[in-house]
C-alpha positions as CSV (number, residue, x, y, z in Angstrom):
1,X,25.1,9.8,3.8
2,X,22.9,8.8,0.9
3,X,24.7,5.7,-0.4
4,X,22.4,5.4,-3.4
5,X,23.3,9.0,-4.5
6,X,27.0,8.3,-3.8
7,X,26.9,5.3,-6.1
8,X,25.2,7.3,-8.8
9,X,27.8,10.0,-8.4
10,X,30.7,7.5,-8.7
11,X,29.1,5.9,-11.7
12,X,28.8,9.3,-13.4
13,X,32.5,10.2,-12.7
14,X,33.7,6.8,-14.0
15,X,31.2,6.5,-16.9
16,X,29.7,3.4,-15.5
17,X,26.3,2.6,-17.0
18,X,23.9,0.5,-15.0
19,X,20.8,-0.4,-17.0
20,X,19.1,-2.5,-14.4
21,X,15.8,-4.0,-15.5
22,X,12.9,-5.3,-13.4
23,X,14.3,-8.8,-13.0
24,X,17.6,-7.5,-11.6
25,X,15.9,-5.0,-9.4
26,X,13.7,-7.8,-7.9
27,X,16.8,-10.0,-7.4
28,X,18.5,-7.2,-5.4
29,X,15.3,-6.5,-3.4
30,X,14.8,-10.2,-2.6
31,X,18.4,-10.7,-1.5
32,X,18.0,-7.7,0.9
33,X,14.7,-9.0,2.2
34,X,16.1,-12.5,2.9
35,X,18.9,-10.9,4.9
36,X,16.5,-8.6,6.8
37,X,13.9,-11.3,7.6
38,X,16.5,-14.1,8.2
39,X,15.3,-14.8,11.8
40,X,11.6,-13.7,11.3
41,X,10.3,-17.2,12.4
42,X,11.8,-16.6,15.8
43,X,9.7,-13.5,16.4
44,X,6.3,-14.9,15.4
45,X,4.5,-17.4,17.6
46,X,3.5,-20.9,16.4
47,X,-0.2,-20.0,16.2
48,X,0.5,-17.1,13.8
49,X,2.9,-19.2,11.8
50,X,0.2,-21.9,11.5
51,X,-2.2,-19.2,10.3
52,X,0.3,-18.1,7.7
53,X,0.7,-21.6,6.4
54,X,-3.0,-22.3,6.2
55,X,-3.6,-19.0,4.4
56,X,-1.0,-20.1,1.7
57,X,-2.1,-23.7,1.7
58,X,1.4,-25.0,2.6
59,X,2.6,-27.6,5.1
60,X,4.0,-26.6,8.4
61,X,7.5,-27.9,9.1
62,X,9.0,-28.0,12.6
63,X,12.0,-29.7,14.2
64,X,12.9,-30.3,17.8
65,X,16.0,-28.8,19.3
66,X,16.9,-30.1,22.7
67,X,14.1,-31.3,25.0
68,X,11.6,-28.4,25.0
69,X,12.5,-26.3,22.0
70,X,10.7,-26.6,18.6
71,X,11.8,-24.4,15.7
72,X,10.9,-23.9,12.1
73,X,11.7,-21.8,9.1
74,X,8.2,-21.8,7.5
75,X,8.1,-18.0,6.7
76,X,11.7,-17.4,5.6
77,X,11.6,-20.6,3.5
78,X,8.4,-19.3,1.8
79,X,10.1,-16.0,1.0
80,X,13.2,-17.8,-0.3
81,X,11.2,-20.1,-2.5
82,X,9.0,-17.4,-4.1
83,X,10.4,-16.0,-7.4
84,X,7.3,-14.3,-8.7
85,X,7.5,-10.5,-7.9
86,X,3.8,-9.9,-7.2
87,X,3.5,-13.1,-5.0
88,X,6.6,-12.2,-3.1
89,X,5.2,-8.7,-2.3
90,X,2.0,-10.5,-1.2
91,X,3.9,-12.6,1.1
92,X,5.4,-9.5,2.8
93,X,2.0,-8.0,3.3
94,X,0.7,-11.2,4.8
95,X,3.7,-11.4,7.2
96,X,3.1,-7.8,8.4
97,X,-0.5,-8.8,9.2
98,X,0.8,-11.3,11.7
99,X,1.8,-10.5,15.3
100,X,5.5,-9.8,15.2
101,X,7.2,-9.8,18.6
102,X,9.9,-7.3,19.6
103,X,13.1,-8.0,21.3
104,X,15.1,-5.8,23.7
105,X,18.8,-6.1,24.6
106,X,20.3,-6.2,28.1
107,X,20.2,-2.4,28.3
108,X,16.6,-2.1,27.2
109,X,17.4,-1.1,23.7
110,X,15.1,-2.4,20.9
111,X,17.0,-4.9,18.9
112,X,14.2,-6.3,16.8
113,X,10.8,-4.9,16.1
114,X,8.1,-4.6,13.4
115,X,9.0,-0.9,13.0
116,X,12.7,-1.8,12.4
117,X,11.7,-4.3,9.8
118,X,9.6,-1.7,8.0
119,X,12.4,0.8,8.0
120,X,14.9,-1.7,6.6
121,X,12.4,-2.9,4.0
122,X,11.9,0.7,2.8
123,X,15.7,1.0,2.5
124,X,15.7,-2.2,0.4
125,X,13.0,-0.7,-1.9
126,X,15.0,2.5,-2.3
127,X,18.4,0.8,-3.0
128,X,16.9,-1.8,-5.4
129,X,14.6,0.5,-7.2
130,X,11.7,-2.0,-7.3
131,X,8.4,-0.6,-8.5
132,X,6.5,-0.5,-5.2
133,X,5.5,2.0,-2.5
134,X,4.9,1.1,1.1
135,X,2.4,2.9,3.3
136,X,1.4,2.4,6.9
137,X,-2.2,3.5,7.6
138,X,-3.6,4.8,10.9
139,X,-4.5,1.3,12.0
140,X,-0.7,0.4,11.6
141,X,-1.5,-1.9,8.6
142,X,1.4,-2.2,6.1
143,X,0.1,-1.7,2.6
144,X,2.1,-2.4,-0.6
145,X,1.1,-0.9,-4.0
146,X,2.7,-0.1,-7.3
147,X,4.7,3.1,-7.4
148,X,3.3,5.8,-9.7
149,X,4.7,9.3,-9.7
150,X,6.7,9.5,-6.4
151,X,5.6,13.0,-5.5
152,X,2.0,12.3,-6.2
153,X,2.1,9.1,-4.1
154,X,3.5,11.0,-1.1
155,X,1.2,14.0,-1.4
156,X,-2.0,12.3,-2.4
157,X,-2.2,8.6,-1.8
158,X,-0.2,8.4,1.5
159,X,-1.9,11.5,2.9
160,X,-5.4,10.2,2.0
161,X,-4.7,6.9,3.8
162,X,-3.8,8.9,6.9
163,X,-7.1,10.7,7.4
164,X,-9.8,8.4,6.0
165,X,-12.4,6.9,8.4
166,X,-12.3,3.1,8.8
167,X,-14.9,2.3,6.0
168,X,-13.5,4.5,3.3
169,X,-10.0,3.6,4.3
170,X,-10.7,-0.1,3.8
171,X,-12.2,0.5,0.3
172,X,-9.3,2.7,-0.7
173,X,-6.8,0.1,0.4
174,X,-8.7,-2.6,-1.5
175,X,-8.6,-0.3,-4.6
176,X,-4.8,-0.1,-4.4
177,X,-4.6,-3.9,-4.0
178,X,-6.9,-4.5,-7.0
179,X,-4.7,-2.0,-9.0
180,X,-1.6,-3.9,-8.0
181,X,-3.2,-7.2,-9.2
182,X,-4.2,-5.6,-12.5
183,X,-7.9,-5.9,-11.7
184,X,-8.8,-2.4,-12.8
185,X,-12.6,-2.5,-12.8
186,X,-12.7,-3.8,-9.3
187,X,-10.2,-1.2,-8.2
188,X,-12.4,1.6,-9.7
189,X,-15.5,0.2,-7.9
190,X,-13.6,0.2,-4.6
191,X,-12.6,3.9,-5.3
192,X,-16.3,4.7,-5.9
193,X,-17.2,3.1,-2.6
194,X,-14.3,4.8,-0.8
195,X,-15.5,8.2,-2.0
196,X,-19.1,7.4,-1.1
197,X,-18.2,6.3,2.5
198,X,-15.8,9.2,3.0
199,X,-18.5,11.8,2.0
200,X,-21.0,10.1,4.2
201,X,-18.5,10.3,7.1
202,X,-17.6,13.9,6.4
203,X,-21.2,15.1,5.9
204,X,-22.6,12.8,8.6
205,X,-25.3,11.3,6.5
206,X,-26.1,8.1,4.6
207,X,-26.7,9.5,1.1
208,X,-25.4,7.9,-2.1
209,X,-22.4,9.3,-4.0
210,X,-24.3,11.5,-6.4
211,X,-26.4,13.2,-3.7
212,X,-23.4,13.9,-1.6
213,X,-21.5,15.2,-4.6
214,X,-24.3,17.7,-4.9
215,X,-24.1,18.5,-1.2
216,X,-20.4,19.1,-1.5
217,X,-21.1,21.6,-4.3
218,X,-23.5,23.5,-2.0
219,X,-20.9,23.4,0.8
220,X,-18.3,25.0,-1.5
221,X,-20.5,28.0,-2.4
222,X,-19.1,30.1,0.5
223,X,-15.4,30.9,0.7
224,X,-14.3,29.0,-2.5
225,X,-13.4,30.8,-5.7
226,X,-16.2,30.3,-8.2
227,X,-14.0,28.9,-10.9
228,X,-12.4,26.3,-8.5
229,X,-15.9,25.4,-7.3
230,X,-17.1,24.9,-10.9
231,X,-14.0,22.7,-11.7
232,X,-14.6,20.6,-8.6
233,X,-18.3,20.2,-9.4
234,X,-17.6,19.2,-13.0
235,X,-15.0,16.6,-11.9
236,X,-17.5,15.1,-9.4
237,X,-20.2,14.9,-12.1
238,X,-17.8,13.2,-14.5
239,X,-16.5,10.8,-11.8
240,X,-20.0,9.8,-10.8
241,X,-21.0,9.1,-14.5
242,X,-17.8,7.2,-15.1
243,X,-18.2,5.0,-12.1
244,X,-21.8,4.3,-13.0
245,X,-20.9,3.3,-16.6
246,X,-17.8,1.3,-15.8
247,X,-17.4,0.0,-12.3
248,X,-20.7,0.0,-10.5
249,X,-22.0,-3.0,-12.5
250,X,-18.4,-4.3,-13.0
251,X,-18.7,-4.3,-16.8
252,X,-16.3,-1.5,-17.7
253,X,-13.1,-1.6,-19.8
254,X,-10.3,0.1,-17.9
255,X,-6.6,-0.2,-18.4
256,X,-3.7,0.6,-16.0
257,X,-3.5,4.3,-17.0
258,X,-7.2,4.8,-16.5
259,X,-7.1,3.1,-13.1
260,X,-4.1,5.1,-12.0
261,X,-5.7,8.4,-13.0
262,X,-8.9,7.4,-11.0
263,X,-6.8,6.7,-7.9
264,X,-5.1,10.1,-8.0
265,X,-8.3,11.9,-8.9
266,X,-10.3,10.2,-6.1
267,X,-7.4,10.9,-3.6
268,X,-7.3,14.6,-4.7
269,X,-11.0,15.0,-4.2
270,X,-11.0,13.5,-0.8
271,X,-7.9,15.5,0.3
272,X,-9.5,18.7,-0.9
273,X,-12.8,18.0,0.8
274,X,-11.1,17.0,4.0
275,X,-9.1,20.3,4.1
276,X,-11.8,22.7,2.9
277,X,-14.9,21.4,4.6
278,X,-14.4,21.3,8.3
């Protein structure tokens, strides 16, 4: 049963209007996360918790329980005390970069795990309606970024993250992070580098972006409709010019809409090349 749809259906029948803004959505999301992560400190060892605290520049706090047990709530307290939406999401991404231990019950069933946390967290995103998308790449890294068009995110961004090689994947993820932090020129530069590394990987060479754009055009000459080939070639020419003028020397002037368009366009190019050129 889809409870979110059931609630919408009930509201429609009873003429209940819920105009929930970003603040209320974040509040709902945060409450859910605090419940989901309530015992998170139990499942991360002291060394990783220390790393977490040092990364954030906060003091570690521990207390003794009995003779040999030492416990703390460093991570859950950090989540509870963070009221800035972007910084709260950053905390979550940091937590998922730590080693989270699993726990099995007496019958061997998995009671607590990283995967269960991700599943519940995605449910919290869905029910709260917060403006984020969660992706898990092939290295099992959890990546958070702002939600654009949902269908495009699933068909382009998530799929791109699933087939990129390590170098291009790292740059693409960094582009999403810069976009999330509203650093649009840096995001565009990471997109350029992601495209460059992906084409090097795909064509097995070390050429720059412009040369490999030309090589892709030559590769498309057989088996691709001439009009589609011309469209792709023109897009690649425009992308190369745009990156050179705006991001390569980090002196461009991009806004959120420009950056979002470049993310989707770069993802579309890489997805197309990956599927057409074997």
